[in-house]
C-alpha positions in Angstrom: 0.0 -0.1 0.1 1.6 3.7 -0.6 2.5 5.0 2.3 1.0 8.7 3.0 3.1 11.5 1.9 4.8 13.3 5.0 5.0 16.8 5.1 6.5 19.4 8.0 4.0 21.0 10.0 3.6 24.8 9.3 0.8 27.0 7.9 1.0 29.6 5.7 -3.0 30.4 5.3 -3.9 33.8 6.4 -7.0 35.3 6.8 -8.1 36.8 3.7 -10.9 39.7 2.6 -14.8 39.2 1.3 -16.6 41.6 -0.4 -17.3 44.5 2.5 -21.2 44.4 1.4 -21.0 40.5 2.1 -22.9 39.6 5.7 -21.4 36.8 7.2 -22.5 35.8 10.8 -20.0 34.8 13.0 -20.6 30.8 11.5 -18.2 32.5 8.9 -15.8 35.8 9.0 -13.7 36.8 7.2 -10.7 39.6 7.8 -8.4 41.4 5.6 -4.7 40.2 5.4 -4.4 38.7 2.3 -5.2 38.4 -1.3 -4.9 35.1 -3.0 -4.8 33.6 0.4 -7.9 35.2 1.3 -9.9 33.3 3.7 -13.0 32.9 5.5 -13.7 31.0 9.4 -16.7 28.1 9.2 -18.6 27.0 11.8 -16.3 24.1 12.2 -13.4 26.8 13.1 -11.3 25.4 9.6 -10.0 28.5 7.7 -11.4 27.9 4.5 -9.8 29.4 1.1 -12.3 31.1 -0.7 -10.7 30.2 -4.0 -10.8 26.9 -4.8 -9.5 24.7 -7.6 -12.2 21.7 -8.2 -10.6 19.2 -9.8 -12.4 18.0 -13.4 -10.4 15.5 -14.8 -12.1 12.1 -15.7 -8.6 9.8 -15.5 -5.8 10.1 -13.2 -2.9 11.4 -15.3 -4.8 14.0 -16.3 -5.9 14.9 -12.4 -2.2 14.3 -11.6 -0.7 17.0 -14.2 -4.1 19.8 -13.4 -3.3 19.4 -9.6 0.5 20.2 -9.8 -0.2 23.2 -12.4 -2.8 24.1 -9.9 -0.2 24.0 -6.8 1.8 25.9 -8.7 0.2 28.4 -9.1 -0.5 28.6 -5.8 -4.1 27.1 -5.3 -4.6 25.5 -1.5 -7.7 24.6 -1.6 -9.1 21.4 -3.4 -12.1 19.6 -4.4 -11.6 16.5 -5.8 -15.3 14.4 -7.0 -16.0 11.2 -6.2 -17.5 11.4 -9.7 -15.0 12.0 -11.6 -12.8 9.2 -10.5 -9.5 10.9 -10.1 -8.7 10.5 -6.6 -5.6 9.0 -7.3 -4.3 11.0 -9.3 -4.8 13.9 -7.1 -3.5 12.7 -4.3 -0.3 11.7 -6.1 0.3 15.3 -7.1 -0.3 16.2 -3.5 2.8 14.0 -2.7 5.2 14.9 -5.3 4.6 18.4 -4.6 6.4 18.4 -1.5 4.1 21.2 -0.3 3.6 21.0 3.6 0.2 19.1 4.1 -1.1 21.9 6.8 -0.6 24.0 4.2 -3.6 22.6 1.5 -7.5 22.2 2.5 -8.5 19.0 0.8 -12.4 18.5 0.2 -13.2 14.7 -1.2 -17.3 14.0 -2.1 -19.4 11.1 -1.1 -21.8 10.2 -3.7 -24.7 7.6 -3.8 -25.5 8.2 -6.9 -25.7 11.3 -9.7 -29.0 9.3 -11.1 -32.4 11.2 -9.8 -34.2 7.7 -10.1 -31.8 5.9 -7.6 -31.6 8.4 -5.2 -35.5 8.3 -4.9 -35.7 4.6 -4.4 -33.3 4.6 -1.7 -34.5 4.5 2.1 -32.8 5.1 5.1 -30.9 1.5 5.0 -29.9 1.6 1.6 -28.5 5.5 1.5 -26.7 4.6 4.4 -25.1 1.1 3.0 -24.5 3.2 -0.2 -22.8 6.1 1.8 -20.9 3.6 3.8 -19.4 2.5 0.3 -18.4 5.4 -1.1 -16.7 6.6 1.7 -14.3 3.4 1.4 -14.5 3.9 -1.9 -13.2 7.8 -1.8 -10.8 7.2 0.8 -9.2 3.9 -1.0 -8.5 5.9 -3.6 -6.8 8.9 -1.6 -4.5 6.5 0.6 -3.4 4.8 -2.7 -2.4 8.4 -4.0 -0.4 9.1 -0.6 -3.3 11.2 1.0 -4.7 9.6 4.3 -7.0 12.9 5.7 -9.0 15.1 4.8 -9.9 18.7 6.2 -13.8 18.2 4.4 -16.2 15.3 2.9 -18.7 16.5 0.8 -21.9 14.8 0.6 -22.7 15.1 -3.3 -26.1 14.7 -4.4 -28.8 14.2 -1.5 -31.7 11.5 -1.8 -34.9 12.6 -2.8 -36.6 11.5 0.3 -36.1 12.8 3.6 -35.4 9.1 5.0 -32.6 8.4 2.8 -31.1 12.1 3.1 -30.8 11.0 7.0 -29.4 7.7 5.9 -26.5 9.2 4.0 -26.0 11.9 6.7 -25.8 9.3 9.7 -23.3 7.0 7.6 -20.9 10.5 6.8 -20.8 11.7 10.2 -20.0 7.9 11.9 -17.0 7.8 9.2 -15.6 10.9 8.8 -13.2 12.0 11.9 -13.6 14.5 14.5 -11.3 16.8 12.6 -13.0 16.6 8.8 -15.5 19.1 8.4 -18.8 17.7 6.6 -20.6 19.3 3.7 -23.1 19.1 1.2 -23.7 19.8 -2.4 -26.8 20.8 -4.2 -29.4 20.7 -1.0 -32.2 22.4 -1.0 -33.6 24.4 2.2 -36.1 21.8 2.9 -33.4 19.1 2.3 -31.2 20.8 5.2 -33.8 21.1 7.7 -34.6 17.6 7.0 -30.8 16.7 7.7 -30.6 19.4 11.0 -34.3 18.2 12.4 -32.9 14.8 12.1 -32.8 13.0 16.1 -29.6 11.5 15.0 -27.6 14.6 14.2 -24.4 14.9 15.8 -22.2 17.2 13.4 -23.9 19.2 11.2 -23.0 20.4 7.9 -20.4 24.1 7.4 -20.8 24.6 3.5 -23.5 23.8 0.6 -21.9 23.6 -2.6 -24.9 25.4 -5.4 -24.4 26.2 -8.8 -24.6 30.2 -8.5 -22.8 32.9 -10.5 -23.7 36.1 -12.8 -25.6 33.8 -15.1 -27.4 31.6 -13.2 -28.5 32.9 -9.2 -32.1 31.5 -8.7 -32.6 32.7 -5.6 -30.6 35.1 -5.4 -29.9 36.5 -2.0 -32.4 34.8 -0.2 -30.6 31.7 -0.7 -27.5 32.4 0.6 -28.9 33.9 3.5 -30.6 30.6 4.2 -27.8 28.8 4.4 -25.8 31.2 6.4 -28.9 31.4 8.8 -28.3 27.4 9.5 -24.7 28.2 9.9 -23.2 26.9 6.1 -21.3 28.5 3.5 -22.2 28.4 0.3 -19.4 27.5 -2.2 -20.6 28.4 -6.2 -20.1 26.0 -8.5 -20.4 26.7 -11.9 -19.2 30.8 -11.2 -18.5 31.5 -14.0 -21.6 29.4 -16.2 -19.7 27.6 -18.7 -20.7 23.9 -17.2 -24.2 25.1 -17.3 -26.9 24.5 -19.7 -30.2 25.9 -20.7 -31.3 29.5 -20.0 -27.8 29.9 -17.9 -25.8 29.1 -21.0 -28.0 31.4 -23.3 -27.4 34.4 -21.3 -24.1 33.5 -21.1 -23.2 36.1 -23.9 -24.6 39.0 -22.3 -23.2 38.0 -19.3 -19.8 38.1 -20.5 -19.7 41.6 -22.6 -21.3 43.4 -19.4 -18.8 41.8 -16.7 -15.7 42.3 -19.3 -17.3 46.2 -19.7 -17.5 46.5 -15.7 -14.3 45.0 -15.7 -13.0 48.0 -17.9 -13.2 50.4 -15.5 -11.8 48.3 -12.3 -8.7 47.0 -15.1 -10.3 43.7 -14.1 -11.4 40.9 -16.2 -14.6 40.2 -17.3 -13.9 36.3 -15.4 -12.7 38.3 -12.2 -15.7 40.4 -12.2 -18.2 37.6 -12.4 -15.9 36.0 -9.5 -15.9 39.3 -7.5 -19.5 39.4 -7.6 -19.9 35.6 -6.1 -17.8 36.5 -3.5 -19.1 40.3 -2.6 -22.4 38.1 -2.6 -21.1 36.1 0.2 -20.1 33.3 -1.0 -16.6 30.9 -1.8 -15.8 29.8 -5.3 -14.6 27.0 -7.2 -13.1 27.0 -10.8 -11.0 25.1 -12.8 -9.0 25.6 -15.8 -6.1 23.9 -17.9 -4.5 27.4 -18.9 -1.8 28.8 -16.3 -3.3 32.6 -17.3 -7.0 31.4 -16.4 -5.7 29.6 -13.3 -3.8 32.7 -12.2 -6.7 35.5 -13.5 -9.2 33.7 -10.7 -6.9 33.2 -7.7 -4.7 36.4 -7.4 -7.4 39.0 -9.4 -10.7 38.8 -7.2 -9.9 39.6 -3.8 -8.1 43.4 -3.8 -10.9 45.5 -5.2 -14.6 45.6 -4.7 -17.6 45.9 -6.9 -19.9 49.5 -6.4 -23.8 48.8 -5.2 -24.8 49.8 -8.7 -22.6 47.3 -10.4 -23.8 44.6 -8.1 -27.3 45.0 -8.4 -26.7 45.4 -12.7 -24.8 42.2 -12.7 -27.9 40.6 -10.2 -30.8 41.7 -13.1 -28.6 40.1 -16.0 -31.1 37.0 -15.3 -33.7 35.9 -13.3 -32.7 32.0 -13.3 
């Protein structure tokens, strides 16, 4: 079995800056001492870098190369989805980089199934057992690449029935070590309340990963407030809208044009404006790219400026989805 990569215990994570118009509660607050290392304190007490690299590579070799590039650029927060099957390649890159493990925030995921019909069919026992299998598979892949612990584990896709959601969560909170934060993805407020009101609840989630961006923000800003009231930070996936379909995809040409126009007044790119809209709304984000220039753009040019209230309102009004 592959041995865990050994690194020295030191940390360079600095507290970071959110837009002044964001309104985080003590469950997630930030102070201003950094740019690319901007972090927020989660309800678990962990410092969570606001900019995350989301690994969208579907084989281990590509995952290894993409992770090494992101590490070179300066990313220290990583999300490796179990659905992509790339945890082993990701873990190998972490070990090869020789960056101290204490400087990294690593989030893995456990998924029952991306199929809505499968998740609809699962009751408590089946959901519990499926989550155990998912945990075992995620950790086996990580350990085989040399990473033996996660800072956060995310439950990806809720079962459709409340009974199934509680089975998923009871398994996750029983398996994850106490130092590992728990999170969810694509959970509605009703699904969060099902989980939070469970008589078996011992550990609450601290983050909810949701599709959110200028091109797609249903329920904004209320959905952020509802999560915050429940102690969860929202992390935006697809914050630039590229992997979304439907109305969001149709809105992208207009969104990109307006973001670029706004950015010209701040000396920023359209992507930096779009990501700043996310953080200034009170959320973190996970993004990805194969290009070094795009990775640098997303990491280093988002936290050193603030959009005006007028620009925030204009961007928010570009789409109603």
